[in-house]
VOLUM-489686 format. One record per residue (C-alpha): residue number from 1; chain; y, z, x. Coordinates in nm, 2 decimals. Example, Ala and Ser with C-alpha at 12.3 -4.5 7.8 and 13.67 -1.06 7.14 Angstrom:
2
+-----+---+--------+--------+--------+
!   k ! c !     yy !     zz !     xx !
+-----+---+--------+--------+--------+
!   1 ! A !  -0.45 !   0.78 !   1.23 !
!   2 ! A !  -0.11 !   0.71 !   1.37 !
+-----+---+--------+--------+--------+
This chain:
224
+-----+---+--------+--------+--------+
!   k ! c !     yy !     zz !     xx !
+-----+---+--------+--------+--------+
!   1 ! A !  16.89 !  -4.31 !   0.37 !
!   2 ! A !  16.57 !  -4.49 !   0.30 !
!   3 ! A !  16.56 !  -4.60 !   0.70 !
!   4 ! A !  16.60 !  -4.20 !   0.78 !
!   5 ! A !  16.31 !  -4.10 !   0.56 !
!   6 ! A !  16.06 !  -4.40 !   0.65 !
!   7 ! A !  16.15 !  -4.25 !   1.04 !
!   8 ! A !  16.09 !  -3.88 !   0.93 !
!   9 ! A !  15.77 !  -3.99 !   0.79 !
!  10 ! A !  15.65 !  -4.22 !   1.06 !
!  11 ! A !  15.74 !  -3.89 !   1.31 !
!  12 ! A !  15.52 !  -3.69 !   1.06 !
!  13 ! A !  15.23 !  -3.87 !   1.06 !
!  14 ! A !  15.26 !  -3.89 !   1.43 !
!  15 ! A !  15.27 !  -3.53 !   1.48 !
!  16 ! A !  14.98 !  -3.47 !   1.23 !
!  17 ! A !  14.75 !  -3.71 !   1.45 !
!  18 ! A !  14.84 !  -3.53 !   1.77 !
!  19 ! A !  14.76 !  -3.18 !   1.62 !
!  20 ! A !  14.44 !  -3.32 !   1.50 !
!  21 ! A !  14.36 !  -3.43 !   1.83 !
!  22 ! A !  14.46 !  -3.12 !   2.01 !
!  23 ! A !  14.25 !  -2.89 !   1.77 !
!  24 ! A !  13.95 !  -3.11 !   1.83 !
!  25 ! A !  13.98 !  -3.08 !   2.21 !
!  26 ! A !  14.00 !  -2.72 !   2.16 !
!  27 ! A !  13.71 !  -2.70 !   1.98 !
!  28 ! A !  13.50 !  -2.95 !   2.20 !
!  29 ! A !  13.59 !  -2.75 !   2.50 !
!  30 ! A !  13.53 !  -2.42 !   2.33 !
!  31 ! A !  13.20 !  -2.49 !   2.13 !
!  32 ! A !  12.90 !  -2.38 !   2.32 !
!  33 ! A !  12.70 !  -2.65 !   2.55 !
!  34 ! A !  12.33 !  -2.73 !   2.42 !
!  35 ! A !  12.12 !  -2.58 !   2.73 !
!  36 ! A !  11.76 !  -2.69 !   2.70 !
!  37 ! A !  11.50 !  -2.45 !   2.75 !
!  38 ! A !  11.27 !  -2.40 !   3.03 !
!  39 ! A !  10.92 !  -2.39 !   2.90 !
!  40 ! A !  10.67 !  -2.14 !   3.02 !
!  41 ! A !  10.30 !  -2.13 !   2.91 !
!  42 ! A !  10.37 !  -1.77 !   2.74 !
!  43 ! A !  10.63 !  -1.94 !   2.52 !
!  44 ! A !  10.40 !  -2.21 !   2.39 !
!  45 ! A !  10.13 !  -2.17 !   2.15 !
!  46 ! A !   9.82 !  -2.03 !   2.34 !
!  47 ! A !   9.57 !  -2.33 !   2.17 !
!  48 ! A !   9.80 !  -2.55 !   2.38 !
!  49 ! A !   9.74 !  -2.38 !   2.70 !
!  50 ! A !   9.45 !  -2.31 !   2.93 !
!  51 ! A !   9.35 !  -1.91 !   2.94 !
!  52 ! A !   9.39 !  -1.90 !   3.31 !
!  53 ! A !   9.75 !  -1.97 !   3.26 !
!  54 ! A !   9.88 !  -1.81 !   2.95 !
!  55 ! A !   9.99 !  -1.54 !   3.08 !
!  56 ! A !  10.26 !  -1.71 !   3.33 !
!  57 ! A !  10.62 !  -1.61 !   3.20 !
!  58 ! A !  10.83 !  -1.78 !   3.49 !
!  59 ! A !  10.80 !  -2.02 !   3.76 !
!  60 ! A !  10.57 !  -2.26 !   3.57 !
!  61 ! A !  10.59 !  -2.61 !   3.71 !
!  62 ! A !  10.37 !  -2.96 !   3.69 !
!  63 ! A !  10.06 !  -2.95 !   3.91 !
!  64 ! A !  10.03 !  -3.20 !   4.21 !
!  65 ! A !   9.80 !  -3.48 !   4.11 !
!  66 ! A !   9.69 !  -3.83 !   4.25 !
!  67 ! A !   9.60 !  -4.09 !   4.01 !
!  68 ! A !   9.59 !  -4.46 !   4.03 !
!  69 ! A !   9.80 !  -4.68 !   3.83 !
!  70 ! A !   9.81 !  -5.03 !   3.63 !
!  71 ! A !   9.84 !  -5.21 !   3.96 !
!  72 ! A !   9.61 !  -5.03 !   4.15 !
!  73 ! A !   9.85 !  -4.81 !   4.35 !
!  74 ! A !   9.83 !  -4.46 !   4.42 !
!  75 ! A !  10.05 !  -4.24 !   4.23 !
!  76 ! A !  10.15 !  -3.88 !   4.31 !
!  77 ! A !  10.41 !  -3.61 !   4.23 !
!  78 ! A !  10.61 !  -3.77 !   4.54 !
!  79 ! A !  10.64 !  -4.10 !   4.32 !
!  80 ! A !  10.86 !  -3.86 !   4.06 !
!  81 ! A !  11.03 !  -3.66 !   4.31 !
!  82 ! A !  11.39 !  -3.57 !   4.22 !
!  83 ! A !  11.31 !  -3.74 !   3.88 !
!  84 ! A !  11.35 !  -3.68 !   3.52 !
!  85 ! A !  11.03 !  -3.82 !   3.35 !
!  86 ! A !  10.85 !  -3.79 !   3.00 !
!  87 ! A !  10.48 !  -3.80 !   3.01 !
!  88 ! A !  10.21 !  -3.85 !   2.76 !
!  89 ! A !   9.83 !  -3.87 !   2.73 !
!  90 ! A !   9.68 !  -4.19 !   2.55 !
!  91 ! A !   9.41 !  -4.43 !   2.56 !
!  92 ! A !   9.39 !  -4.78 !   2.54 !
!  93 ! A !   9.11 !  -4.83 !   2.28 !
!  94 ! A !   9.28 !  -4.56 !   2.07 !
!  95 ! A !   9.31 !  -4.69 !   1.70 !
!  96 ! A !   9.52 !  -4.44 !   1.55 !
!  97 ! A !   9.81 !  -4.27 !   1.71 !
!  98 ! A !   9.84 !  -4.42 !   2.02 !
!  99 ! A !   9.98 !  -4.79 !   1.95 !
! 100 ! A !  10.27 !  -4.60 !   1.77 !
! 101 ! A !  10.31 !  -4.38 !   2.04 !
! 102 ! A !  10.30 !  -4.65 !   2.30 !
! 103 ! A !  10.53 !  -4.85 !   2.05 !
! 104 ! A !  10.76 !  -4.53 !   2.09 !
! 105 ! A !  10.74 !  -4.51 !   2.47 !
! 106 ! A !  10.83 !  -4.88 !   2.48 !
! 107 ! A !  11.16 !  -4.80 !   2.31 !
! 108 ! A !  11.24 !  -4.49 !   2.53 !
! 109 ! A !  11.19 !  -4.76 !   2.82 !
! 110 ! A !  11.46 !  -5.00 !   2.66 !
! 111 ! A !  11.69 !  -4.71 !   2.60 !
! 112 ! A !  11.69 !  -4.50 !   2.90 !
! 113 ! A !  11.86 !  -4.77 !   3.14 !
! 114 ! A !  11.88 !  -4.55 !   3.44 !
! 115 ! A !  11.72 !  -4.54 !   3.77 !
! 116 ! A !  11.70 !  -4.15 !   3.74 !
! 117 ! A !  11.42 !  -4.17 !   3.43 !
! 118 ! A !  11.05 !  -4.25 !   3.44 !
! 119 ! A !  10.79 !  -4.24 !   3.21 !
! 120 ! A !  10.42 !  -4.15 !   3.29 !
! 121 ! A !  10.12 !  -4.17 !   3.06 !
! 122 ! A !   9.78 !  -4.03 !   3.13 !
! 123 ! A !   9.45 !  -4.18 !   2.99 !
! 124 ! A !   9.23 !  -3.95 !   2.87 !
! 125 ! A !   8.95 !  -4.19 !   2.91 !
! 126 ! A !   8.93 !  -4.29 !   3.26 !
! 127 ! A !   8.58 !  -4.40 !   3.24 !
! 128 ! A !   8.71 !  -4.69 !   2.99 !
! 129 ! A !   9.04 !  -4.74 !   3.11 !
! 130 ! A !   9.02 !  -4.94 !   3.48 !
! 131 ! A !   9.29 !  -5.03 !   3.66 !
! 132 ! A !   9.21 !  -5.39 !   3.49 !
! 133 ! A !   9.23 !  -5.24 !   3.16 !
! 134 ! A !   9.52 !  -5.09 !   3.24 !
! 135 ! A !   9.70 !  -5.39 !   3.35 !
! 136 ! A !   9.59 !  -5.57 !   3.05 !
! 137 ! A !   9.71 !  -5.34 !   2.82 !
! 138 ! A !  10.07 !  -5.28 !   3.00 !
! 139 ! A !  10.12 !  -5.66 !   3.00 !
! 140 ! A !  10.04 !  -5.67 !   2.63 !
! 141 ! A !  10.29 !  -5.36 !   2.52 !
! 142 ! A !  10.58 !  -5.47 !   2.77 !
! 143 ! A !  10.55 !  -5.19 !   3.00 !
! 144 ! A !  10.79 !  -5.21 !   3.27 !
! 145 ! A !  10.62 !  -5.15 !   3.65 !
! 146 ! A !  10.96 !  -5.02 !   3.78 !
! 147 ! A !  10.99 !  -4.73 !   3.52 !
! 148 ! A !  10.64 !  -4.68 !   3.37 !
! 149 ! A !  10.32 !  -4.57 !   3.52 !
! 150 ! A !  10.01 !  -4.60 !   3.30 !
! 151 ! A !   9.76 !  -4.36 !   3.56 !
! 152 ! A !   9.40 !  -4.32 !   3.56 !
! 153 ! A !   9.15 !  -4.15 !   3.78 !
! 154 ! A !   8.92 !  -3.87 !   3.78 !
! 155 ! A !   8.89 !  -3.72 !   3.42 !
! 156 ! A !   8.86 !  -3.34 !   3.51 !
! 157 ! A !   9.24 !  -3.39 !   3.70 !
! 158 ! A !   9.36 !  -3.54 !   3.42 !
! 159 ! A !   9.25 !  -3.29 !   3.14 !
! 160 ! A !   9.36 !  -3.00 !   3.38 !
! 161 ! A !   9.71 !  -3.15 !   3.37 !
! 162 ! A !   9.72 !  -3.15 !   3.02 !
! 163 ! A !   9.60 !  -2.82 !   2.97 !
! 164 ! A !   9.73 !  -2.60 !   3.25 !
! 165 ! A !  10.04 !  -2.83 !   3.36 !
! 166 ! A !  10.17 !  -3.01 !   3.05 !
! 167 ! A !  10.08 !  -2.72 !   2.79 !
! 168 ! A !  10.00 !  -3.02 !   2.54 !
! 169 ! A !   9.63 !  -3.04 !   2.43 !
! 170 ! A !   9.44 !  -2.76 !   2.17 !
! 171 ! A !   9.09 !  -2.94 !   2.26 !
! 172 ! A !   8.90 !  -2.70 !   2.49 !
! 173 ! A !   8.71 !  -2.88 !   2.80 !
! 174 ! A !   8.65 !  -2.93 !   3.14 !
! 175 ! A !   8.67 !  -3.29 !   3.18 !
! 176 ! A !   8.29 !  -3.34 !   3.13 !
! 177 ! A !   8.17 !  -3.70 !   2.97 !
! 178 ! A !   8.15 !  -3.59 !   2.65 !
! 179 ! A !   8.52 !  -3.42 !   2.64 !
! 180 ! A !   8.80 !  -3.59 !   2.42 !
! 181 ! A !   9.15 !  -3.47 !   2.40 !
! 182 ! A !   9.42 !  -3.61 !   2.22 !
! 183 ! A !   9.79 !  -3.51 !   2.17 !
! 184 ! A !  10.09 !  -3.66 !   2.01 !
! 185 ! A !  10.30 !  -3.51 !   2.25 !
! 186 ! A !  10.58 !  -3.63 !   2.46 !
! 187 ! A !  10.69 !  -3.36 !   2.72 !
! 188 ! A !  10.98 !  -3.38 !   2.89 !
! 189 ! A !  11.02 !  -3.30 !   3.25 !
! 190 ! A !  11.31 !  -3.18 !   3.49 !
! 191 ! A !  11.36 !  -3.30 !   3.87 !
! 192 ! A !  11.22 !  -2.95 !   3.95 !
! 193 ! A !  10.89 !  -3.03 !   3.76 !
! 194 ! A !  10.98 !  -2.79 !   3.49 !
! 195 ! A !  10.91 !  -2.87 !   3.12 !
! 196 ! A !  11.24 !  -2.91 !   2.93 !
! 197 ! A !  11.08 !  -3.03 !   2.58 !
! 198 ! A !  10.81 !  -3.14 !   2.36 !
! 199 ! A !  10.85 !  -3.41 !   2.09 !
! 200 ! A !  10.60 !  -3.55 !   1.85 !
! 201 ! A !  10.56 !  -3.89 !   2.01 !
! 202 ! A !  10.47 !  -4.07 !   1.64 !
! 203 ! A !  10.78 !  -3.97 !   1.49 !
! 204 ! A !  11.12 !  -4.15 !   1.51 !
! 205 ! A !  11.34 !  -3.88 !   1.49 !
! 206 ! A !  11.16 !  -3.68 !   1.76 !
! 207 ! A !  11.23 !  -3.97 !   1.95 !
! 208 ! A !  11.59 !  -3.95 !   1.89 !
! 209 ! A !  11.57 !  -3.58 !   1.96 !
! 210 ! A !  11.41 !  -3.66 !   2.27 !
! 211 ! A !  11.69 !  -3.89 !   2.36 !
! 212 ! A !  11.94 !  -3.66 !   2.29 !
! 213 ! A !  11.80 !  -3.37 !   2.50 !
! 214 ! A !  11.75 !  -3.61 !   2.78 !
! 215 ! A !  12.14 !  -3.68 !   2.82 !
! 216 ! A !  12.16 !  -3.31 !   2.80 !
! 217 ! A !  11.92 !  -3.26 !   3.08 !
! 218 ! A !  12.09 !  -3.55 !   3.26 !
! 219 ! A !  12.43 !  -3.44 !   3.23 !
! 220 ! A !  12.34 !  -3.08 !   3.35 !
! 221 ! A !  12.27 !  -3.26 !   3.70 !
! 222 ! A !  12.64 !  -3.42 !   3.68 !
! 223 ! A !  12.84 !  -3.09 !   3.68 !
! 224 ! A !  13.17 !  -3.10 !   3.88 !
+-----+---+--------+--------+--------+
């Protein structure tokens, strides 16, 4: 008799476990899947957007660019073709938020681990950040040249990218000699060059959120 009840109890536990698994599978299949927004200039705080593009409500993409990286190589939009990437703006002599941002970008570099994601950091003081200066900084911060480009070049072009393409900087300016833009934003860009997320690059919880969104974006390209 004791053996009968032991078997009954065992089968009851098994059935309970199977029921829990079935319920979980149904819940997982039915719950809405997260979809990242596609940011347009009209959706973003107007302080972050150049007035010439604030009215745009669809089809906004990152504009073409031609800059030079830490190895003296010309980097253009073609180097990021069919690639998800994360962009930011920094300068090597920044004593405040940039060291934190660079540390967090290096953490992202160690976590992405795939060829379909790259990083792109734009110097906002290109007159100071020469190729040699960027190379020194890259070596100090553990930059992997295969994944991460630190770029310098024409200041006006970089500033226009910040406000007209990446929608990430509050400061006005035309890229003149006395302009200084500064932003803590990391920007997630998809393979179609569309903005899919903004994150505070100084906060670890925001980096975790970025990584979660990155996986959502990756999975959207691998649907059956």
